[in-house]
VEXTI-233112 format. One record per residue (C-alpha): residue in three letters; x, y, z. Coordinates in Angstrom, 1 decimal. Each point is the difference from the previous one (the first is absolute). Layout:
<node><res>ALA</res><xx>X</xx><yy>Y</yy><zz>Z</zz></node>
...
//
This chain:
<node><res>MET</res><xx>-14.7</xx><yy>-31.2</yy><zz>21.3</zz></node>
<node><res>ARG</res><xx>1.3</xx><yy>2.1</yy><zz>-3.0</zz></node>
<node><res>PRO</res><xx>0.9</xx><yy>-2.1</yy><zz>-2.7</zz></node>
<node><res>ARG</res><xx>3.8</xx><yy>1.2</yy><zz>0.3</zz></node>
<node><res>SER</res><xx>-0.1</xx><yy>-0.7</yy><zz>4.0</zz></node>
<node><res>ALA</res><xx>-1.7</xx><yy>-3.7</yy><zz>-1.6</zz></node>
<node><res>LYS</res><xx>3.1</xx><yy>-0.8</yy><zz>-2.5</zz></node>
<node><res>LEU</res><xx>2.5</xx><yy>1.4</yy><zz>2.5</zz></node>
<node><res>VAL</res><xx>-1.1</xx><yy>-2.1</yy><zz>2.8</zz></node>
<node><res>THR</res><xx>-0.7</xx><yy>-3.2</yy><zz>-2.1</zz></node>
<node><res>LEU</res><xx>3.4</xx><yy>0.2</yy><zz>-1.2</zz></node>
<node><res>LEU</res><xx>1.3</xx><yy>0.9</yy><zz>3.0</zz></node>
<node><res>LEU</res><xx>-0.9</xx><yy>-3.4</yy><zz>1.4</zz></node>
<node><res>ALA</res><xx>0.5</xx><yy>-2.0</yy><zz>-2.9</zz></node>
<node><res>THR</res><xx>4.0</xx><yy>0.9</yy><zz>0.5</zz></node>
<node><res>VAL</res><xx>-0.2</xx><yy>-0.5</yy><zz>3.5</zz></node>
<node><res>THR</res><xx>-2.0</xx><yy>-3.2</yy><zz>-0.2</zz></node>
<node><res>THR</res><xx>2.1</xx><yy>-1.5</yy><zz>-2.9</zz></node>
<node><res>GLY</res><xx>3.9</xx><yy>1.5</yy><zz>1.7</zz></node>
<node><res>LEU</res><xx>-1.4</xx><yy>-2.1</yy><zz>2.9</zz></node>
<node><res>ILE</res><xx>-0.4</xx><yy>-3.5</yy><zz>-1.9</zz></node>
<node><res>ALA</res><xx>2.9</xx><yy>1.0</yy><zz>-2.4</zz></node>
<node><res>GLY</res><xx>2.2</xx><yy>0.2</yy><zz>3.7</zz></node>
<node><res>VAL</res><xx>-1.3</xx><yy>-3.3</yy><zz>1.1</zz></node>
<node><res>PHE</res><xx>0.6</xx><yy>-1.6</yy><zz>-3.0</zz></node>
<node><res>GLY</res><xx>3.3</xx><yy>1.2</yy><zz>-0.4</zz></node>
<node><res>ASP</res><xx>0.8</xx><yy>-1.5</yy><zz>3.8</zz></node>
<node><res>TRP</res><xx>-1.2</xx><yy>-3.2</yy><zz>-1.0</zz></node>
<node><res>ALA</res><xx>1.9</xx><yy>0.4</yy><zz>-2.7</zz></node>
<node><res>VAL</res><xx>3.7</xx><yy>0.5</yy><zz>1.3</zz></node>
<node><res>THR</res><xx>-0.6</xx><yy>-0.7</yy><zz>3.4</zz></node>
<node><res>ILE</res><xx>-2.2</xx><yy>-2.8</yy><zz>0.9</zz></node>
<node><res>MET</res><xx>0.0</xx><yy>-1.9</yy><zz>-3.0</zz></node>
<node><res>PRO</res><xx>3.7</xx><yy>-0.2</yy><zz>0.0</zz></node>
<node><res>GLY</res><xx>-0.1</xx><yy>-0.8</yy><zz>3.7</zz></node>
<node><res>LEU</res><xx>-2.3</xx><yy>-3.1</yy><zz>-0.4</zz></node>
<node><res>HIS</res><xx>1.5</xx><yy>-1.1</yy><zz>-2.9</zz></node>
<node><res>ALA</res><xx>4.0</xx><yy>-0.5</yy><zz>2.4</zz></node>
<node><res>THR</res><xx>-2.7</xx><yy>-2.1</yy><zz>2.3</zz></node>
<node><res>ASP</res><xx>-1.0</xx><yy>-3.5</yy><zz>1.0</zz></node>
<node><res>ASP</res><xx>-3.1</xx><yy>-1.6</yy><zz>-1.8</zz></node>
<node><res>ARG</res><xx>-1.3</xx><yy>0.7</yy><zz>3.8</zz></node>
<node><res>THR</res><xx>1.0</xx><yy>3.3</yy><zz>0.4</zz></node>
<node><res>PHE</res><xx>-1.3</xx><yy>0.8</yy><zz>-3.5</zz></node>
<node><res>VAL</res><xx>-3.4</xx><yy>-1.7</yy><zz>0.7</zz></node>
<node><res>ALA</res><xx>-0.9</xx><yy>1.0</yy><zz>3.0</zz></node>
<node><res>ALA</res><xx>1.6</xx><yy>3.8</yy><zz>-0.2</zz></node>
<node><res>PHE</res><xx>-2.3</xx><yy>0.0</yy><zz>-3.2</zz></node>
<node><res>GLN</res><xx>-2.9</xx><yy>-1.0</yy><zz>1.3</zz></node>
<node><res>ALA</res><xx>0.5</xx><yy>2.2</yy><zz>3.1</zz></node>
<node><res>LEU</res><xx>0.7</xx><yy>3.1</yy><zz>-2.6</zz></node>
<node><res>ASP</res><xx>-2.7</xx><yy>-1.0</yy><zz>-2.4</zz></node>
<node><res>HIS</res><xx>-2.7</xx><yy>0.1</yy><zz>3.2</zz></node>
<node><res>ALA</res><xx>1.7</xx><yy>3.5</yy><zz>1.2</zz></node>
<node><res>ILE</res><xx>-1.0</xx><yy>1.9</yy><zz>-3.3</zz></node>
<node><res>TYR</res><xx>-3.7</xx><yy>-0.5</yy><zz>0.0</zz></node>
<node><res>ASN</res><xx>-0.5</xx><yy>2.8</yy><zz>2.3</zz></node>
<node><res>ALA</res><xx>-2.1</xx><yy>3.2</yy><zz>-0.8</zz></node>
<node><res>PRO</res><xx>2.7</xx><yy>2.5</yy><zz>-0.7</zz></node>
<node><res>PHE</res><xx>1.6</xx><yy>-2.1</yy><zz>-2.8</zz></node>
<node><res>MET</res><xx>-3.2</xx><yy>-0.9</yy><zz>-1.2</zz></node>
<node><res>LEU</res><xx>-1.1</xx><yy>3.9</yy><zz>-0.4</zz></node>
<node><res>ALA</res><xx>3.6</xx><yy>0.6</yy><zz>-1.7</zz></node>
<node><res>PHE</res><xx>-0.6</xx><yy>-2.7</yy><zz>-2.3</zz></node>
<node><res>THR</res><xx>-3.3</xx><yy>0.4</yy><zz>-1.4</zz></node>
<node><res>GLY</res><xx>-0.5</xx><yy>3.9</yy><zz>0.4</zz></node>
<node><res>ALA</res><xx>3.1</xx><yy>0.4</yy><zz>-2.0</zz></node>
<node><res>LEU</res><xx>-1.6</xx><yy>-1.8</yy><zz>-2.7</zz></node>
<node><res>ALA</res><xx>-3.6</xx><yy>1.5</yy><zz>0.9</zz></node>
<node><res>PHE</res><xx>1.9</xx><yy>3.6</yy><zz>0.5</zz></node>
<node><res>THR</res><xx>1.9</xx><yy>-0.3</yy><zz>-3.3</zz></node>
<node><res>GLY</res><xx>-3.4</xx><yy>-0.5</yy><zz>-2.0</zz></node>
<node><res>VAL</res><xx>-1.8</xx><yy>3.0</yy><zz>1.9</zz></node>
<node><res>ALA</res><xx>3.0</xx><yy>2.1</yy><zz>-0.7</zz></node>
<node><res>ALA</res><xx>-0.1</xx><yy>-1.3</yy><zz>-3.8</zz></node>
<node><res>VAL</res><xx>-3.8</xx><yy>0.5</yy><zz>-0.4</zz></node>
<node><res>LEU</res><xx>0.2</xx><yy>3.5</yy><zz>1.8</zz></node>
<node><res>HIS</res><xx>3.0</xx><yy>1.2</yy><zz>-2.3</zz></node>
<node><res>GLY</res><xx>-1.4</xx><yy>-1.2</yy><zz>-3.1</zz></node>
<node><res>ARG</res><xx>-3.2</xx><yy>2.9</yy><zz>0.4</zz></node>
<node><res>GLY</res><xx>0.8</xx><yy>3.8</yy><zz>-0.6</zz></node>
<node><res>GLY</res><xx>2.8</xx><yy>2.1</yy><zz>1.1</zz></node>
<node><res>SER</res><xx>3.4</xx><yy>-1.3</yy><zz>-0.4</zz></node>
<node><res>ARG</res><xx>0.3</xx><yy>-3.3</yy><zz>-1.1</zz></node>
<node><res>SER</res><xx>3.9</xx><yy>0.0</yy><zz>-0.2</zz></node>
<node><res>PRO</res><xx>0.8</xx><yy>-2.1</yy><zz>2.9</zz></node>
<node><res>LEU</res><xx>-3.1</xx><yy>-2.8</yy><zz>-1.6</zz></node>
<node><res>PRO</res><xx>2.2</xx><yy>-2.1</yy><zz>-2.0</zz></node>
<node><res>TRP</res><xx>2.5</xx><yy>0.0</yy><zz>2.7</zz></node>
<node><res>VAL</res><xx>-2.6</xx><yy>-1.7</yy><zz>2.5</zz></node>
<node><res>ALA</res><xx>-1.3</xx><yy>-1.6</yy><zz>-3.1</zz></node>
<node><res>VAL</res><xx>3.3</xx><yy>-2.2</yy><zz>-0.6</zz></node>
<node><res>ALA</res><xx>-0.2</xx><yy>-0.3</yy><zz>3.9</zz></node>
<node><res>PHE</res><xx>-3.0</xx><yy>-1.5</yy><zz>0.8</zz></node>
<node><res>GLY</res><xx>0.7</xx><yy>-2.8</yy><zz>-2.6</zz></node>
<node><res>LEU</res><xx>3.3</xx><yy>-0.5</yy><zz>1.7</zz></node>
<node><res>TYR</res><xx>-2.0</xx><yy>-0.2</yy><zz>2.9</zz></node>
<node><res>VAL</res><xx>-2.1</xx><yy>-2.1</yy><zz>-1.5</zz></node>
<node><res>VAL</res><xx>2.7</xx><yy>-2.7</yy><zz>-0.9</zz></node>
<node><res>ALA</res><xx>1.3</xx><yy>0.3</yy><zz>3.1</zz></node>
<node><res>PHE</res><xx>-3.2</xx><yy>-1.0</yy><zz>1.6</zz></node>
<node><res>VAL</res><xx>-1.1</xx><yy>-2.6</yy><zz>-2.6</zz></node>
<node><res>ILE</res><xx>3.8</xx><yy>-1.9</yy><zz>0.6</zz></node>
<node><res>THR</res><xx>-1.0</xx><yy>-0.3</yy><zz>4.1</zz></node>
<node><res>VAL</res><xx>-3.1</xx><yy>-1.0</yy><zz>-1.3</zz></node>
<node><res>VAL</res><xx>0.5</xx><yy>-2.8</yy><zz>-1.9</zz></node>
<node><res>VAL</res><xx>3.8</xx><yy>-0.8</yy><zz>0.7</zz></node>
<node><res>ASN</res><xx>1.0</xx><yy>0.6</yy><zz>3.7</zz></node>
<node><res>VAL</res><xx>-2.9</xx><yy>-0.4</yy><zz>2.1</zz></node>
<node><res>PRO</res><xx>-0.8</xx><yy>-3.2</yy><zz>-1.6</zz></node>
<node><res>LEU</res><xx>3.7</xx><yy>-1.2</yy><zz>0.7</zz></node>
<node><res>ASN</res><xx>-0.1</xx><yy>1.4</yy><zz>3.6</zz></node>
<node><res>ASP</res><xx>-3.4</xx><yy>-1.8</yy><zz>0.4</zz></node>
<node><res>GLY</res><xx>1.2</xx><yy>-3.0</yy><zz>-0.9</zz></node>
<node><res>LEU</res><xx>3.2</xx><yy>0.2</yy><zz>2.8</zz></node>
<node><res>VAL</res><xx>-2.7</xx><yy>1.2</yy><zz>2.3</zz></node>
<node><res>ALA</res><xx>-2.0</xx><yy>-3.2</yy><zz>-0.6</zz></node>
<node><res>ALA</res><xx>2.8</xx><yy>-2.2</yy><zz>-0.2</zz></node>
<node><res>GLY</res><xx>-0.7</xx><yy>0.1</yy><zz>4.4</zz></node>
<node><res>LEU</res><xx>1.4</xx><yy>1.0</yy><zz>2.9</zz></node>
<node><res>PRO</res><xx>4.5</xx><yy>-0.9</yy><zz>-0.7</zz></node>
<node><res>ASP</res><xx>0.4</xx><yy>-2.2</yy><zz>3.1</zz></node>
<node><res>ARG</res><xx>-3.2</xx><yy>-2.5</yy><zz>-1.6</zz></node>
<node><res>ILE</res><xx>1.9</xx><yy>0.3</yy><zz>-3.7</zz></node>
<node><res>ALA</res><xx>1.8</xx><yy>-3.1</yy><zz>-0.5</zz></node>
<node><res>ASP</res><xx>1.9</xx><yy>0.8</yy><zz>-2.7</zz></node>
<node><res>LEU</res><xx>1.0</xx><yy>3.8</yy><zz>0.1</zz></node>
<node><res>ALA</res><xx>2.0</xx><yy>0.0</yy><zz>-3.6</zz></node>
<node><res>ALA</res><xx>-3.1</xx><yy>-1.6</yy><zz>-1.6</zz></node>
<node><res>VAL</res><xx>-1.9</xx><yy>3.3</yy><zz>1.0</zz></node>
<node><res>ARG</res><xx>2.8</xx><yy>2.4</yy><zz>-0.4</zz></node>
<node><res>ALA</res><xx>0.2</xx><yy>-1.2</yy><zz>-3.5</zz></node>
<node><res>ALA</res><xx>-3.6</xx><yy>-0.1</yy><zz>-1.0</zz></node>
<node><res>PHE</res><xx>0.0</xx><yy>3.7</yy><zz>0.7</zz></node>
<node><res>ASP</res><xx>2.4</xx><yy>1.0</yy><zz>-2.1</zz></node>
<node><res>GLU</res><xx>2.1</xx><yy>2.1</yy><zz>1.8</zz></node>
<node><res>SER</res><xx>1.6</xx><yy>1.7</yy><zz>-4.1</zz></node>
<node><res>ARG</res><xx>-3.9</xx><yy>0.1</yy><zz>-1.6</zz></node>
<node><res>TRP</res><xx>-0.8</xx><yy>2.0</yy><zz>3.5</zz></node>
<node><res>ILE</res><xx>3.2</xx><yy>1.9</yy><zz>-0.2</zz></node>
<node><res>THR</res><xx>-0.7</xx><yy>1.0</yy><zz>-3.9</zz></node>
<node><res>TRP</res><xx>-3.1</xx><yy>1.0</yy><zz>0.3</zz></node>
<node><res>HIS</res><xx>0.9</xx><yy>2.6</yy><zz>2.8</zz></node>
<node><res>ALA</res><xx>3.0</xx><yy>1.1</yy><zz>-1.8</zz></node>
<node><res>VAL</res><xx>-2.7</xx><yy>1.1</yy><zz>-3.1</zz></node>
<node><res>ARG</res><xx>-3.3</xx><yy>1.2</yy><zz>2.6</zz></node>
<node><res>THR</res><xx>2.9</xx><yy>1.9</yy><zz>2.2</zz></node>
<node><res>ILE</res><xx>1.5</xx><yy>1.9</yy><zz>-3.4</zz></node>
<node><res>ALA</res><xx>-3.7</xx><yy>0.7</yy><zz>-0.8</zz></node>
<node><res>THR</res><xx>-0.9</xx><yy>1.1</yy><zz>3.4</zz></node>
<node><res>VAL</res><xx>2.8</xx><yy>2.7</yy><zz>0.0</zz></node>
<node><res>ALA</res><xx>0.2</xx><yy>1.1</yy><zz>-3.4</zz></node>
<node><res>ALA</res><xx>-3.8</xx><yy>0.5</yy><zz>0.7</zz></node>
<node><res>PHE</res><xx>0.9</xx><yy>2.1</yy><zz>3.2</zz></node>
<node><res>ALA</res><xx>2.5</xx><yy>2.0</yy><zz>-2.0</zz></node>
<node><res>CYS</res><xx>-2.3</xx><yy>0.8</yy><zz>-2.9</zz></node>
<node><res>LEU</res><xx>-2.5</xx><yy>1.0</yy><zz>3.1</zz></node>
<node><res>VAL</res><xx>2.6</xx><yy>2.4</yy><zz>1.6</zz></node>
<node><res>TRP</res><xx>0.6</xx><yy>1.5</yy><zz>-4.0</zz></node>
<node><res>ALA</res><xx>-4.0</xx><yy>0.6</yy><zz>-0.5</zz></node>
<node><res>LEU</res><xx>0.0</xx><yy>2.0</yy><zz>3.6</zz></node>
<node><res>VAL</res><xx>2.7</xx><yy>2.1</yy><zz>-1.2</zz></node>
<node><res>LEU</res><xx>-1.4</xx><yy>0.7</yy><zz>-3.2</zz></node>
<node><res>HIS</res><xx>-3.8</xx><yy>0.1</yy><zz>1.8</zz></node>
<node><res>GLY</res><xx>2.1</xx><yy>3.2</yy><zz>2.2</zz></node>
<node><res>ARG</res><xx>1.3</xx><yy>1.8</yy><zz>-3.0</zz></node>
<node><res>ALA</res><xx>-3.9</xx><yy>0.1</yy><zz>-1.7</zz></node>
<node><res>THR</res><xx>-1.6</xx><yy>0.9</yy><zz>2.8</zz></node>
<node><res>ALA</res><xx>2.6</xx><yy>2.6</yy><zz>1.4</zz></node>
<node><res>GLY</res><xx>-1.0</xx><yy>2.7</yy><zz>-3.0</zz></node>
<node><res>ARG</res><xx>-3.8</xx><yy>-0.3</yy><zz>1.5</zz></node>
<node><res>GLU</res><xx>0.8</xx><yy>0.6</yy><zz>3.6</zz></node>
<node><res>ALA</res><xx>-1.3</xx><yy>3.2</yy><zz>1.4</zz></node>
<node><res>PRO</res><xx>3.4</xx><yy>2.0</yy><zz>1.3</zz></node>
<node><res>SER</res><xx>-0.6</xx><yy>0.3</yy><zz>3.5</zz></node>
<node><res>PRO</res><xx>-0.2</xx><yy>3.2</yy><zz>1.7</zz></node>
<node><res>ALA</res><xx>3.6</xx><yy>0.1</yy><zz>1.5</zz></node>
<node><res>GLY</res><xx>0.6</xx><yy>-0.7</yy><zz>-3.9</zz></node>
<node><res>ALA</res><xx>-2.1</xx><yy>2.8</yy><zz>-1.4</zz></node>
<node><res>ALA</res><xx>2.2</xx><yy>2.4</yy><zz>1.6</zz></node>
<node><res>HIS</res><xx>3.0</xx><yy>-0.5</yy><zz>-0.9</zz></node>
<node><res>ARG</res><xx>-1.0</xx><yy>0.6</yy><zz>-3.6</zz></node>
//
């Protein structure tokens, strides 16, 4: 694969996977958590446990880890030779996604794991205590930060694609049809 093609492919993959995660996080922020917040303790615990279990699937994990890997590779490739105009935007996107990734691993996943470790709702004596120990407001606050970081990373990658296109447009060989119109 030519270096220009590798730059474009990794940048596209970074943009798509980051966009997918921004969408998932956005959905949780504006629909799932507000909906769960309005439920009773049993429904909250049962539904959150089911959602947490369901999110561990290959497509989600590929997008979640792929966004980090593809953005990192895109940053490295754009730092090598040729036009580097997309590089600052890709680098910022990578930094923002690292923030979201770390928040997920350090804050949200441990809170999720604590709720799951409490056991099945039918076997929990004090569902209110389990929900309180989950610390819903902490989860929501840090989720908002990771959502904003991921959406901003996606926006940076979209702009990097625009800059990549501008930088490479002048270097493309004219098509035979385009040459005839000159």
